[in-house]
SEFI-289255 format. One record per residue (C-alpha): x, z, y negated. Coordinates in steps of 0.001 Angstrom, whole numbers, plus 500000, padded with zeros to 6 digits. Layout:
BEGIN
[atom [X,Z,Y]]
...
END
This chain:
BEGIN
[atom [775381,464569,880044]]
[atom [773119,465701,882889]]
[atom [773848,463932,886187]]
[atom [771051,463126,888638]]
[atom [772417,461653,891864]]
[atom [770927,460106,895002]]
[atom [767310,460940,894197]]
[atom [764100,458920,894640]]
[atom [761376,458951,891996]]
[atom [757932,457440,892362]]
[atom [755747,459649,890153]]
[atom [754280,458634,886783]]
[atom [756730,459106,883863]]
[atom [759256,460730,886184]]
[atom [761879,461416,883509]]
[atom [759723,461173,880393]]
[atom [761506,462178,877198]]
[atom [764860,462851,878871]]
[atom [767953,463203,876671]]
[atom [771584,462547,877621]]
[atom [770958,461914,881294]]
[atom [772736,459759,883890]]
[atom [771094,458638,887107]]
[atom [773513,457537,889815]]
[atom [772569,455881,893127]]
[atom [768887,456624,892495]]
[atom [765752,454711,893494]]
[atom [762564,454326,891478]]
[atom [760214,453399,894260]]
[atom [757605,454916,896551]]
[atom [753947,455401,897449]]
[atom [752912,457188,894231]]
[atom [753651,453880,892442]]
[atom [754226,455630,889111]]
[atom [755050,453764,885905]]
[atom [757275,454338,882858]]
[atom [760058,456415,884413]]
[atom [762170,456678,881231]]
[atom [759567,456363,878489]]
[atom [760549,457895,875114]]
[atom [764068,458769,876273]]
[atom [767397,458945,874384]]
[atom [770910,458192,875666]]
[atom [770200,457217,879257]]
[atom [772621,455760,881805]]
[atom [771616,454194,885115]]
[atom [774332,453213,887580]]
[atom [773809,451611,891005]]
[atom [770076,452212,890813]]
[atom [767101,450429,892359]]
[atom [764035,449799,890212]]
[atom [760894,448716,892067]]
[atom [758243,450150,889722]]
[atom [756811,448959,886413]]
[atom [757868,449586,882821]]
[atom [760909,451826,883411]]
[atom [762507,451687,879931]]
[atom [759980,451732,877077]]
[atom [760707,453214,873650]]
[atom [764231,454165,874704]]
[atom [767142,454508,872258]]
[atom [770566,454143,873817]]
[atom [770403,452830,877378]]
[atom [773224,451671,879639]]
[atom [772451,449989,882970]]
[atom [775227,448927,885365]]
[atom [775345,447610,888917]]
[atom [771599,447958,889377]]
[atom [768654,445932,890660]]
[atom [765251,445359,889089]]
[atom [762980,443701,891629]]
[atom [760075,441316,890934]]
[atom [757795,444369,891033]]
[atom [759737,445900,888139]]
[atom [757625,444251,885456]]
[atom [758335,444498,881738]]
[atom [761454,446582,882301]]
[atom [762675,447062,878716]]
[atom [760260,446992,875764]]
[atom [760595,448461,872274]]
[atom [764115,449712,873060]]
[atom [767274,449761,870903]]
[atom [771013,449918,871625]]
[atom [771034,448437,875121]]
[atom [773969,447608,877403]]
[atom [773339,445911,880747]]
[atom [776126,444819,883100]]
[atom [776298,443448,886654]]
[atom [772557,443878,887092]]
[atom [769753,441822,888637]]
[atom [766701,441533,886385]]
[atom [764040,439804,888472]]
[atom [760767,441081,887009]]
[atom [758527,439159,884618]]
[atom [758878,439927,880882]]
[atom [762032,441939,881488]]
[atom [763035,442249,877825]]
[atom [760696,442225,874814]]
[atom [760753,443475,871236]]
[atom [764160,445076,871720]]
[atom [767181,445196,869402]]
[atom [770976,445404,869697]]
[atom [771378,444169,873268]]
[atom [774660,443475,875063]]
[atom [774560,441835,878486]]
[atom [777377,440755,880776]]
[atom [777451,439285,884292]]
[atom [773720,439720,884830]]
[atom [771432,437644,887032]]
[atom [768066,437096,885363]]
[atom [764941,435614,886955]]
[atom [762224,436536,884501]]
[atom [759464,434432,882940]]
[atom [758930,435208,879251]]
[atom [762321,436869,878927]]
[atom [763562,438184,875590]]
[atom [760511,437562,873387]]
[atom [760692,438857,869814]]
[atom [764071,440518,870437]]
[atom [766957,440683,867959]]
[atom [770755,440826,868018]]
[atom [771363,439773,871612]]
[atom [774798,439113,873100]]
[atom [774988,437556,876557]]
[atom [778207,436615,878337]]
[atom [778824,435203,881820]]
[atom [775150,435520,882791]]
[atom [772811,433346,884837]]
[atom [769156,433082,883865]]
[atom [765971,431388,885024]]
[atom [762940,431695,882774]]
[atom [759982,429978,881141]]
[atom [759601,430427,877388]]
[atom [762918,432280,877282]]
[atom [763772,434074,874013]]
[atom [760656,433025,872126]]
[atom [761088,433975,868437]]
[atom [764292,435884,869114]]
[atom [766961,436140,866379]]
[atom [770660,436842,866148]]
[atom [771729,435382,869504]]
[atom [775317,435028,870770]]
[atom [775396,433239,874131]]
[atom [778678,432549,875919]]
[atom [779006,430930,879347]]
[atom [775295,431197,880048]]
[atom [774007,429211,883052]]
[atom [770340,428687,882325]]
[atom [767450,426912,884056]]
[atom [763851,426879,882852]]
[atom [761255,425372,880569]]
[atom [760247,425699,876918]]
[atom [763286,427816,876102]]
[atom [764660,429150,872812]]
[atom [761633,428093,870798]]
[atom [761375,429432,867240]]
[atom [764728,431230,867546]]
[atom [766811,431811,864411]]
[atom [770499,432451,863704]]
[atom [772035,431736,867091]]
[atom [775278,430471,868632]]
[atom [775567,429004,872135]]
[atom [779076,428324,873407]]
[atom [780306,426926,876759]]
[atom [776800,427088,878240]]
[atom [774908,424922,880725]]
[atom [771248,424695,879704]]
[atom [768899,422848,882073]]
[atom [765580,423065,880266]]
[atom [762883,420884,878755]]
[atom [761485,421353,875252]]
[atom [764419,423573,874278]]
[atom [765036,424693,870693]]
[atom [761674,423585,869287]]
[atom [761297,424898,865724]]
[atom [764702,426603,865988]]
[atom [766514,427414,862731]]
[atom [770188,427925,861947]]
[atom [771590,427338,865423]]
[atom [775007,426100,866614]]
[atom [775378,424727,870152]]
[atom [779071,424165,870930]]
[atom [780824,422737,873994]]
[atom [777604,422914,875992]]
[atom [775774,420790,878543]]
[atom [772135,420460,877515]]
[atom [769747,418798,879971]]
[atom [766037,418238,879406]]
[atom [763263,416288,877805]]
[atom [762176,416381,874154]]
[atom [765130,418401,872916]]
[atom [764872,420390,869684]]
[atom [761879,418769,868024]]
[atom [760967,420223,864615]]
[atom [764219,422189,864403]]
[atom [766005,422977,861135]]
[atom [769744,423302,860474]]
[atom [770773,422907,864109]]
[atom [774245,421614,865029]]
[atom [775366,420244,868390]]
[atom [779178,420256,868463]]
[atom [780977,418433,871282]]
[atom [778007,418695,873630]]
[atom [776771,416540,876501]]
[atom [773061,415936,875972]]
[atom [770750,414247,878467]]
[atom [767032,413522,878531]]
[atom [764310,411409,877022]]
[atom [763199,411433,873357]]
[atom [765645,413963,871955]]
[atom [765986,415367,868458]]
[atom [762864,414178,866671]]
[atom [761245,415490,863467]]
[atom [764367,417532,862668]]
[atom [765726,418682,859300]]
[atom [769401,419284,858642]]
[atom [770359,418095,862128]]
[atom [774058,417504,862919]]
[atom [775790,416076,865981]]
[atom [779593,416253,866121]]
[atom [781185,413993,868751]]
[atom [778420,414413,871314]]
[atom [777674,412436,874455]]
[atom [774075,411343,875058]]
[atom [772570,410164,878326]]
[atom [769057,408798,878874]]
[atom [768334,409040,875142]]
[atom [765435,406770,874217]]
[atom [763379,406944,871015]]
[atom [766042,409315,869722]]
[atom [766091,410852,866225]]
[atom [762558,409779,865311]]
[atom [761618,411049,861814]]
[atom [764765,413194,861669]]
[atom [767104,413995,858791]]
[atom [770381,413635,860677]]
[atom [774142,413275,860415]]
[atom [775421,412354,863857]]
[atom [778526,411047,865573]]
[atom [777645,410017,869117]]
[atom [780442,408941,871479]]
[atom [778313,407147,874105]]
[atom [775778,404301,873964]]
[atom [772152,405226,873291]]
[atom [769144,403512,874864]]
[atom [767085,403409,871674]]
[atom [766881,404966,868220]]
[atom [763559,405049,866411]]
[atom [762882,405478,862695]]
[atom [765451,408069,861605]]
[atom [764210,409454,858299]]
[atom [767544,409836,856512]]
[atom [771270,410348,856978]]
[atom [773679,408435,859175]]
[atom [774038,407992,862935]]
[atom [777363,406647,864172]]
[atom [777231,405350,867725]]
[atom [779245,402861,869818]]
[atom [776183,400892,870965]]
[atom [772373,400984,870885]]
[atom [770119,399150,873297]]
[atom [767288,398949,870737]]
[atom [766797,399985,867139]]
[atom [763112,400463,866331]]
[atom [762132,400168,862669]]
[atom [758372,400123,862277]]
[atom [758102,402748,859543]]
[atom [758811,401827,855921]]
[atom [759962,405396,855232]]
[atom [762746,405202,857807]]
[atom [765890,405232,855658]]
[atom [768458,406621,858080]]
[atom [771564,404488,858492]]
[atom [772722,403437,861959]]
[atom [776397,402495,862162]]
[atom [777464,400741,865372]]
[atom [781219,401022,865909]]
[atom [781725,398621,868850]]
[atom [780577,395087,868040]]
END
């Protein structure tokens, strides 16, 4: 593997088409303001590098990034790339990951609106992230110990597992399919409307009007806080361990809960059973 060390690159397509190259302690920055440093490359490693220019990794196969920084000026950092490993790296540019596949991330700090769109087979562990519309239409997600803050996250995702995460986000999981959320804290309004085959297992859920218009929804021993008009029009099997403010017109299934402030039944098609355990 060719080693390039302690260099600065600011020209357009500085390392276009490179194969089997490692850049160490390099900077992609400067007055020429060139884009697409590693476009159409294969087997690239970047260690302790500084990225301050746009579109550095497009159409790359086999990229490893460690201990590096992508500034807010490093827009759209990885697009159309496969076989990606990113560790201990700041990703602070908008649209940092899109239409990529086979991604492994660990101990990264992400501040990136529209992060992860249309990407597939993503593993993230011990990361922090702040984003709007995070992971739109992504598939094959494995998220462990993710600390997330944002809006409109994980919409239309499919085949995902979230474990030991803290998710502070409104409108999360809309239209999601085949998702398990386990041992997580989930904060936000209008959680998981229109989702299908989503399970919340031993989670703490807070926010108004959660879990409406769902199909195949399951809650296993979950806490709920601030939940009003919950489960409206949903097909649901739920065991809730805390009182709920109100439940409105569950379509089918059974909801087991210690107490409910109000049960609203103003729809003749509402057939869901509500079992109150503390009376």
